[in-house]
N, C-alpha and C positions, 0 to 999 in steps of 0.2 A: 503494499500499500505506499503512496506516495506520502511524502514526510509533511508536506501542507496540510493535506486531508488530516492525517494524524493529529497535528499541532491544533486544527479546528477540532476537533472530537475530543481532545485535552480539557478545551477551554468552553465545549458546549455545555449551555445551562451552568456556567460557572464550572462545574465538573459533573459529569454524568460518569459513575465508575462504581466498581464493585471490585470483591476480592478475586483473584484469577480464578481460585477455587468454586466461585459461584458464579461464574459467567457461564450461562447454559446456552445452548443453541438451540433450544424450546423455547416456548413462550411462557413457561411456569415462573420466571423471574419477573415478568413485567405484573405479577399479582402479590397480596400483600401477604397472602396466606404462605408463599414461599420463604418471606424475610422475617416469619413471626418468631423464630427461635434466636433470631439476632435483634429483635427489638429490646431497648432499654426503657425503662420507665423512670418517672421523677422519683418513686420511692427506691430507685436503686442508684440513682445518679442526680443529684441536685442541679446539675448544669443543664439540664434538659429545662428546669423551670423557666429559663429565659427564652427558649425557644417556643415554649409555650405560649408565653406570655405575649411575644411578638407576634406569632402565629394568630392568635385569637384576636389581636387589634387588628390584622391585615383584612379577616374575615367580614369585618364590617363594611368594608368594599367591594364585597362579594356581589356584585351585580348580576347575577343568572338566576334562572329558574333551575339550572340543575342542582345538585346536590353538592354541599360544601364537602371539597377533598378533605381527607383525614390527614395527619401529620404523625410520621413515625420515626423517632431517633433509633439509629442502628449501630451495632459495636461493629466496626470493621478495621481490617488490618492495611485498608488500600490508602489512609490518609484521607483528607479534607475531600469532600464531593456531597452534591445533592442532587436528585433524582424525581423526575415523575414517573409514575407507572399508568399503564393504561387503564386500570379497574379505577381509576379517580382517586390515588394517594400519591403523598409526598413522602421521598426518604430525604434523610438528612443524617450525615454520619456525626459521631461525637468529637472525631478529631476536625471536622468544619467548625464545630462549638469552638474547640480549642483555637484553632486558627484565628477565628473572627475575634474571640477575646483577646488575643495578640495584639490586636491594634489598639488597644485601650478603650477602658470602660467608657468614656463618652462617644465614641464611634461605633461601638461593637452593637448596640442593639439597632442601629441605623442598616449597618452592612448585613447583618442576620436579616433585615427586614427585606432587603433589596434582593438576596439569594433564596428566599421563600417567596417574595411576589413575582420574582423571574419564573419560577416554578408553578405558582398560581397562574400566570399570563398563559404559561403552555398549554395548562390544565384547560382554559377559558376558549382558547383559541384552536382545541383540537388538535394538537401537534403531536401527540403523544404514539400515534399509531406506529410510527418509523424510530421511535427513540431506543436507543441501544445503551449498555454499560460499558464503560471503560477503564481499565485498570491506570492507577495514577499514581502507584507506590515506585519505590526505588529497585525496580526489577530490572532484568537485561532489556535492551531494546527491542529483542526480539519478542520477549513477553509483552511488553509495551504495546506493540504491534498487533492488536486484534485482529482476528480473522472476520474482516468487515468490507464488502465491496460495494463502492457507490459511484456512479457516474457523475461526470460533471456538471450536469443539470440538476442531480441530487445534491450536490455540492453547494451550488448557488440557492437552492432552495432551503436547503439548512441555514446556510449563514442569514437567509433574508428571515428565517424564524426566529434565530436566535437576536437579530437584531429588534425585531419587533417585540420580542418577548422582553427586552433590555428596557425598551420606550415603556411598554405598558406597565412595567413592574414599577420604573420610577414614579408613574402616575398614580399608580396603585398606593406604595408607600407614602406619596407625598398629600394624597387625599384622606389619609386616617392619620396625619401629623408627624411622621417621619420625614427626616431632613434629605433631600434628594443630593444636596449638597456635599454630604458625608460620602459619597460614592465613589466621587473622583476627587482628590485633594492634590498635596503637592506632589506625592506619590501616588499615582493611581491604583485603585484596587485590585485591577485585574493582574496587572505587574507584581504586586506584593502577593496574591492568591498564587501565582505561578511559582514565585521563590520559595514562599512556604511549602508547597508542593514536592518541589524538588530540592528543596534543604540546599539552595545553591543562588548565590545572587546572580541578576540577570546579567552583569557585565562580564561573567565569566563565559568568555566565548570559545571554549576547548570543547565542550559539548554542544554538537551542532544542533541536535533535538532540542536541546533547551534553548538556546539561542533562537531558533525557529518559534518555540511557543512564546518566548519573549516579545519577539516581534510582533505576534498574533495578538498577543495580550494590549500590545501598547496599541496598536492599529483598531482593536475593539475599545479600547478607552478613549481615543478620538473620536470613533463613531457616538460612544454614550455622550462624551462631553457636547459634540454638536448637538445631540438630542436634549442634553441637559439644558441648554439655554431655552429649547419651548418648553421642556417640561416646569423647569423652575420658572419661567414666567406664568405658567397657567397656575403653578402653584402658589408663587405670590398673588395672583389674583384672587385666588380662593381664601388667603390668609386675610389680604384687605378685606371681602367680604366679610369673614368672620368678625373680623376686629370693628367694623362699622356696624355689624349687626348686634354686637354687645354692646355698642355704645348707643345703639337706638336710633340712627340712623338708617332708618330701613330701606329709604329711597336708593341712599349710595349704597348699601350691602346688595341691593337687586342688582344695582350697574355692575357690582364687580362679579356676582354670582353669575349673571347673564354673560358677561366675558368670557368666564370659564368655562361654561357649560356649553358655550357653541361650539368648543373644540371638545370638550371631554365631559358629556352629557352623563354621568354617573349619579349613583342614587344620593351619594352626599350632597352634592350640588342640588339636585330636586328637592330634598329634604329640607337644605338651608333655604332656598327661594321659599318654599312653603311656609316655613317656620317665620320669615321674614314679613309675609303677607298675614299671616294669622297672629304675630304679635302686634303688628300696627293696630289690627282689628280688635283685638282684646284690650289695649290701651284707649281707642275711642270708644268702647262701650263704657268701661271703667270710669273715663270722663263724664259721659252722659249720664251713668247712675250717679256719682259723685254729685253732680249739679241737678238731681232731681227730675230731670228730663226724661228718665225711663223708669218705669215701676217694676223690678225684677231684683231677686237677689245678685249679690255680687260674688259670683261665684270664682273659686281659684282653679286655673287650669294647671296641673303638674307639669307643663311644658316649660313654661318660664316665671321664674320667682321674680317679681316686680314689686318694686318698694312704695313707686307713686305711679300715678296715672300716666306719667310720661307725656300724654297729649291732653292739653287742657280744652275742654269745649269754650269756643268763643261765642258766648249768648249774646244776640243782637241786643243793641243800645233801645232798639224800641221792644218795649215790655208789652206790646200789644201779642196775645195769644195767635194771631195768625202768622206773625213775624217768627214766633218761637217755633210754631209748628211746622213753619217753611225749613227753618234751621235743623230741626231735628230730621225731616223727613230727608234731606240731604245727606246729613250725617250717616243715617241707616242706610241709603242708597250706598254711600261709600263703605260701610262696613259689609255688605253684600256682596260688592263687587269684590273687596279683599278677601274675603272667605271664599268666594268662587275660584279666585285665583290660586289661593292656598290648597282648595281641594284640587285642583287640577294638577298641582304641582305633587302632593301625596300621592293621588293614584299613580303618577309616573314612577315615584320611588317605589311603591308598593310591586308593580309592573316589573320592575327592575330587580327586586328582591322579595320575592313572596312572603318568605319568612321574616321580614323586617317588621316586628311587632311593634315599635314605637310608630312605625307609618299609621297605623291601623287606629292608634289612639290618637295621634294628632288629626288623623281625618276624622274622626266621631267628635273630638272637640270642637273642630271646626263647623259642623253642622249644629252641633249643641248651641255655639254661641249664637247662631240665628235661630234658635228653639226650633228646630226642624227635627222634631222627635223620630219620625218616621224615618228618616235617614240614618240617625243616629241608631238605634234599633237595628237596622239594616246590616250596618258595618259591624257593630259589635255581637251582636245575637246570631247574624245571618254569614257573617266571614271570619270574624275575629275568634270566638269561642269555640266554633266548632273545629278551629285549626290548631287554638292554642291552648283551648280551655277555659274554665272559669278563674279569674285571679282577682286581686283587690283593684288593680286598676282599672280592668274594665266594670265590676262590679259598682265600682264608685261613680263612673260615667253615666251607669245605667241608672242610679240612685237619683243622680240630677236630671236624668230624664225624666223620669218617674215625677219629680218636683214640677218641671215645666209643664207637665200633663196634668197639674191639679193637684197631684197626690202629694201636697209638702208634709203632711204628718207622717205619712209611709216612707218618703224619702228619710226623713230623720233617723225614722226606727232603723231604716237599711244603714244609715250611716254609723249609727251606734252599733250596731251587730259587727260592722266592717272594724271598726276600733277596737271593740273588745278583742274579735278574733286576731288582730294583729299587735295589741297591747304587750304580749311577751317579748316580740322584737325590738323593744326598746331597750337595749343592752349595749353594755362595752364594746362588745364586738362589733356594733353596728355603726360605731361613733363615725367610722371614715366612710360608710356605705352611703353616700348623697343620693343615691336614687331612692333608697329605702327610707331616708329622712324625709325627702320631698314626697313621697307618699303618703307618709304619716300625717303630715304639716297639711298635706290637702284635705284629708277626710276631715281633721278637725276643724281647718279653716270654714270648708262648706257645710259642716253641720252648723257652726258658727254663725255662718250666712244666712241659714234659712231659718236658725231660731230668730235671729235679729228681725229678718223678714217677716215672721209671725208674729213680733211684739215681744217676744220672750229675751230679752237682753241680757236681765242677771241669769238665766240659765246658760246665756252663751258665754258670758263672764266665766260663770261656774267650769263650763268645759275647758277653757284656757287655764285656768288655775290647776285643774286636775292633771292636765296635762303637762305642765311646767313642774308640777311635783313628781310625776312620775319620771320625766327625762331627768330632773334631778337627783333623783332618787338612783337612778341606774348609772350616771355619770354622762350622759349625753347632752354636752354644752351647746351642742349646736339648736338642737331641740328646746333646749331651755331657752337659749337666746331669743329664737323665734318666739315663743310662746310668751315670754315677759316681753317683749316688744308690743305685743297684739294687747296684753294687759295694759301698757302704757299709752296705747292708743298712737303708738309711734313705729318707726322703722329705720334701720338703717344706724348708723353712729352719730352720735350726740356729742363725741369730743374728738379730737384730733390726735392721733397716734403718732403717725410720721412728722418729722421735724421740718421737713421740706418736700417738694413735690419730687417724686422717683424720676430716676433717668436712667438710661441705658448706656453703659460707657461715659457718664457725664453729660450726654445731649438728650434732649428733650425733642418734642415734635415743634417742627418749625424753625428750628436751629439749621445754619449752613453748614451741610457737610463736605467736608474738604478733604481730598485724597490723602491719605497719608501711608506709611510704609510698616504699619504696626500689625502684620499678618492679617489680610484678608483677602479676599476676591471680590472681584466685581462683575456683574452679569448685567447686559440690557435686558431692559422691560420695556414692550412697546404698546400703548394704550390708546387706541383710536387715532394712530399718527404721532403720537407725544412719546418722545424718549424719556425713560424713567432709568433709574439704577438700583439694583440690589447689591448690598454690600453685606458679606458674610463673613466675621471672624473667628478668628480659631477660638476664642473664649466662648462661642455661643452666641454672640449678640449678632442681631442683624438689624440693616436700616435700608428703607426704601425712599428714596430721593424722587422728587418730580422734577418736571423740565428746567426748573429755576434752581435746582439744587439744594431746595430746602427737604428736611426729612417731613415725610408724608407717613412713614412707619417706623417704629421704634419698638422690637422686640428682643426677648432672651430665651432661646431655645436649651440650652445646656451650659455645662461649666459649673465653676464654684460661684457663682454670683449670687449676692443676696440684696435683701431691701432693709437699709438700715440693721444689719444685723438682726433684724427681728423674723426674717422670714427668708429660707433660702430652697434652691432648686432639690426636689428629694425629699422635702419635709411632708409629714403625713397631712391627708385632705381636711383633718379637722384643726390644723394648725390656722389658717388663716382667719377662721372665725375667732378663735381664741386672742389673735394678735391685732388684727385690723377690725374685728367685728362683722355683724352682718352684713352681706354684699347687698347693693342695690337693686342687681339682676342675678338670674342664674339661669344660663343657656345650654340646654344640652345637645351636643352637634355628635358627629362621627368622629372627629379627633378629639374629644372630651367633654367636659363640661368647664363652663367658663364663669366665673365670679366676677361680677362687675362691681368698682367703688367708684363711683362718680367723683365722691370728695376730693381723690387723688388722681382721677384719671387715669386709673389702674385695672387692669384685668388680669386674673390669674387663670392659666389652665391644669383642671385638675382630671388625672387619668390615673388607672389602677391604683387610685387609694393614696397617690402622693402629688404633689404641686411639680408639674412638668414643665412650664415656664409661665413668662408673662408679658404683657405688651401694654404700651401707654395709649391713651386716648384722650 
């Protein structure tokens, strides 16, 4: 077999390989049953925990009606490799985890995300029918050259599929919050990977096969880097959309998400667009209730934790009922339009991933906002519960549906039963489970809203007191603070904790960004004909500058950074509540949860029960 083909195969899918003793001529090695005896579990080796964590996060972006592929880590003597099987499973060697970890903790999870996302891309593209495994260990050249024949057209097709998987893998990892810039650094990942496999530096030209492998790796790095510009641009647009959404600038968020979605219309962006419309509709409705223009319970939707109405109703100066009615009618038309658009995007997200539970709940919430009880029940009882079963989230929304149908007392009783059934979950172990906390808070909030609406305010207050005591007794500081804030009829921070406005590398939004030599890369970003620049620093900081050179985005994604030594990357998810107080908003997206502190212009990204990063707004 010619040398170029061998080198390509060595690099294929980062590396498709297996023990020489396990290379079979039949098809049995393409099924997980063949590999079962080599599989290592997390109970046997804690190194596997990182692979499972990264893989679970990547599956948030699995936009396919096909079943999600399984991941298996195997113990192999062949060195670092990853591979996809035709039966829909992905294999990763323990040595691959060691190799990736050798690149440093700051880079490891991002590189592992790329390796696994690459394999997921092959699965989604149905590239697997011709996959084989190739030995990558330090054996003789004869043993390295597996018995595999392929013509030139097949070689070109394989190169094309690998390039596409690299591209799609970068897109996938960026859409769930991993940093694609970590794949190609000062020394590209592909060259480092080859050197780790061969245990020799690429500048050793005595081994001609190694030299060819290194050249192929560098060529692949160049191809990937050219794609990285496009992918990085798109991921930057998505990041800008997230930042605008968290800052409650919904129209701007939709602009960025739309720009992103035109090239990569995945589930994450469809869901984000739906949330942007629904969030604005919720705020408008809250404002109308607050002004007394709508006679309806002030329900809380467990999608967005919102401190204030955000959008105030501008009641006409003319006090005549006709003018007020005209204004109210216009606002309701606006709300209905926003909900209609939210519904369309949530349906698209569900179509891309039918197992996307949050999509159905968001869809039902949108219909509930306009009191369309028939569609709420259709989504929950006709689609959600037959697929996922009954759970507190769907039962709570159904209880609120009962209320808008006129069964206020019945809804109150249903919520009491749900609260009682989940009361035992308020425990120390749940302290960092933000979704669980949000669900409990939602039930109490909506019970309180119904009690107030029916004129039973003392009972409403008593519910919050009982909830606060239960949370305090179990040590759940987050829920306790939420309950106390409701009892005090206030929300958010009442005192300044930070001594000054937060910065990233000493810079704030609006500052002029000058080029420097302090360890960063610069990439171009084009938005509707205007040139922007993305600065990525080795310490995990990132800036995006506008055409005028001023910073429009400042974020911290990794590194040893801290906020006045009060909060650091990697802190547990409960710490921000303890140090900065209650957030003004909390939004759930594919990349994690975001806590917004308007007082400081600071938003924190929470994922996997820890602080993953922050940005300024």
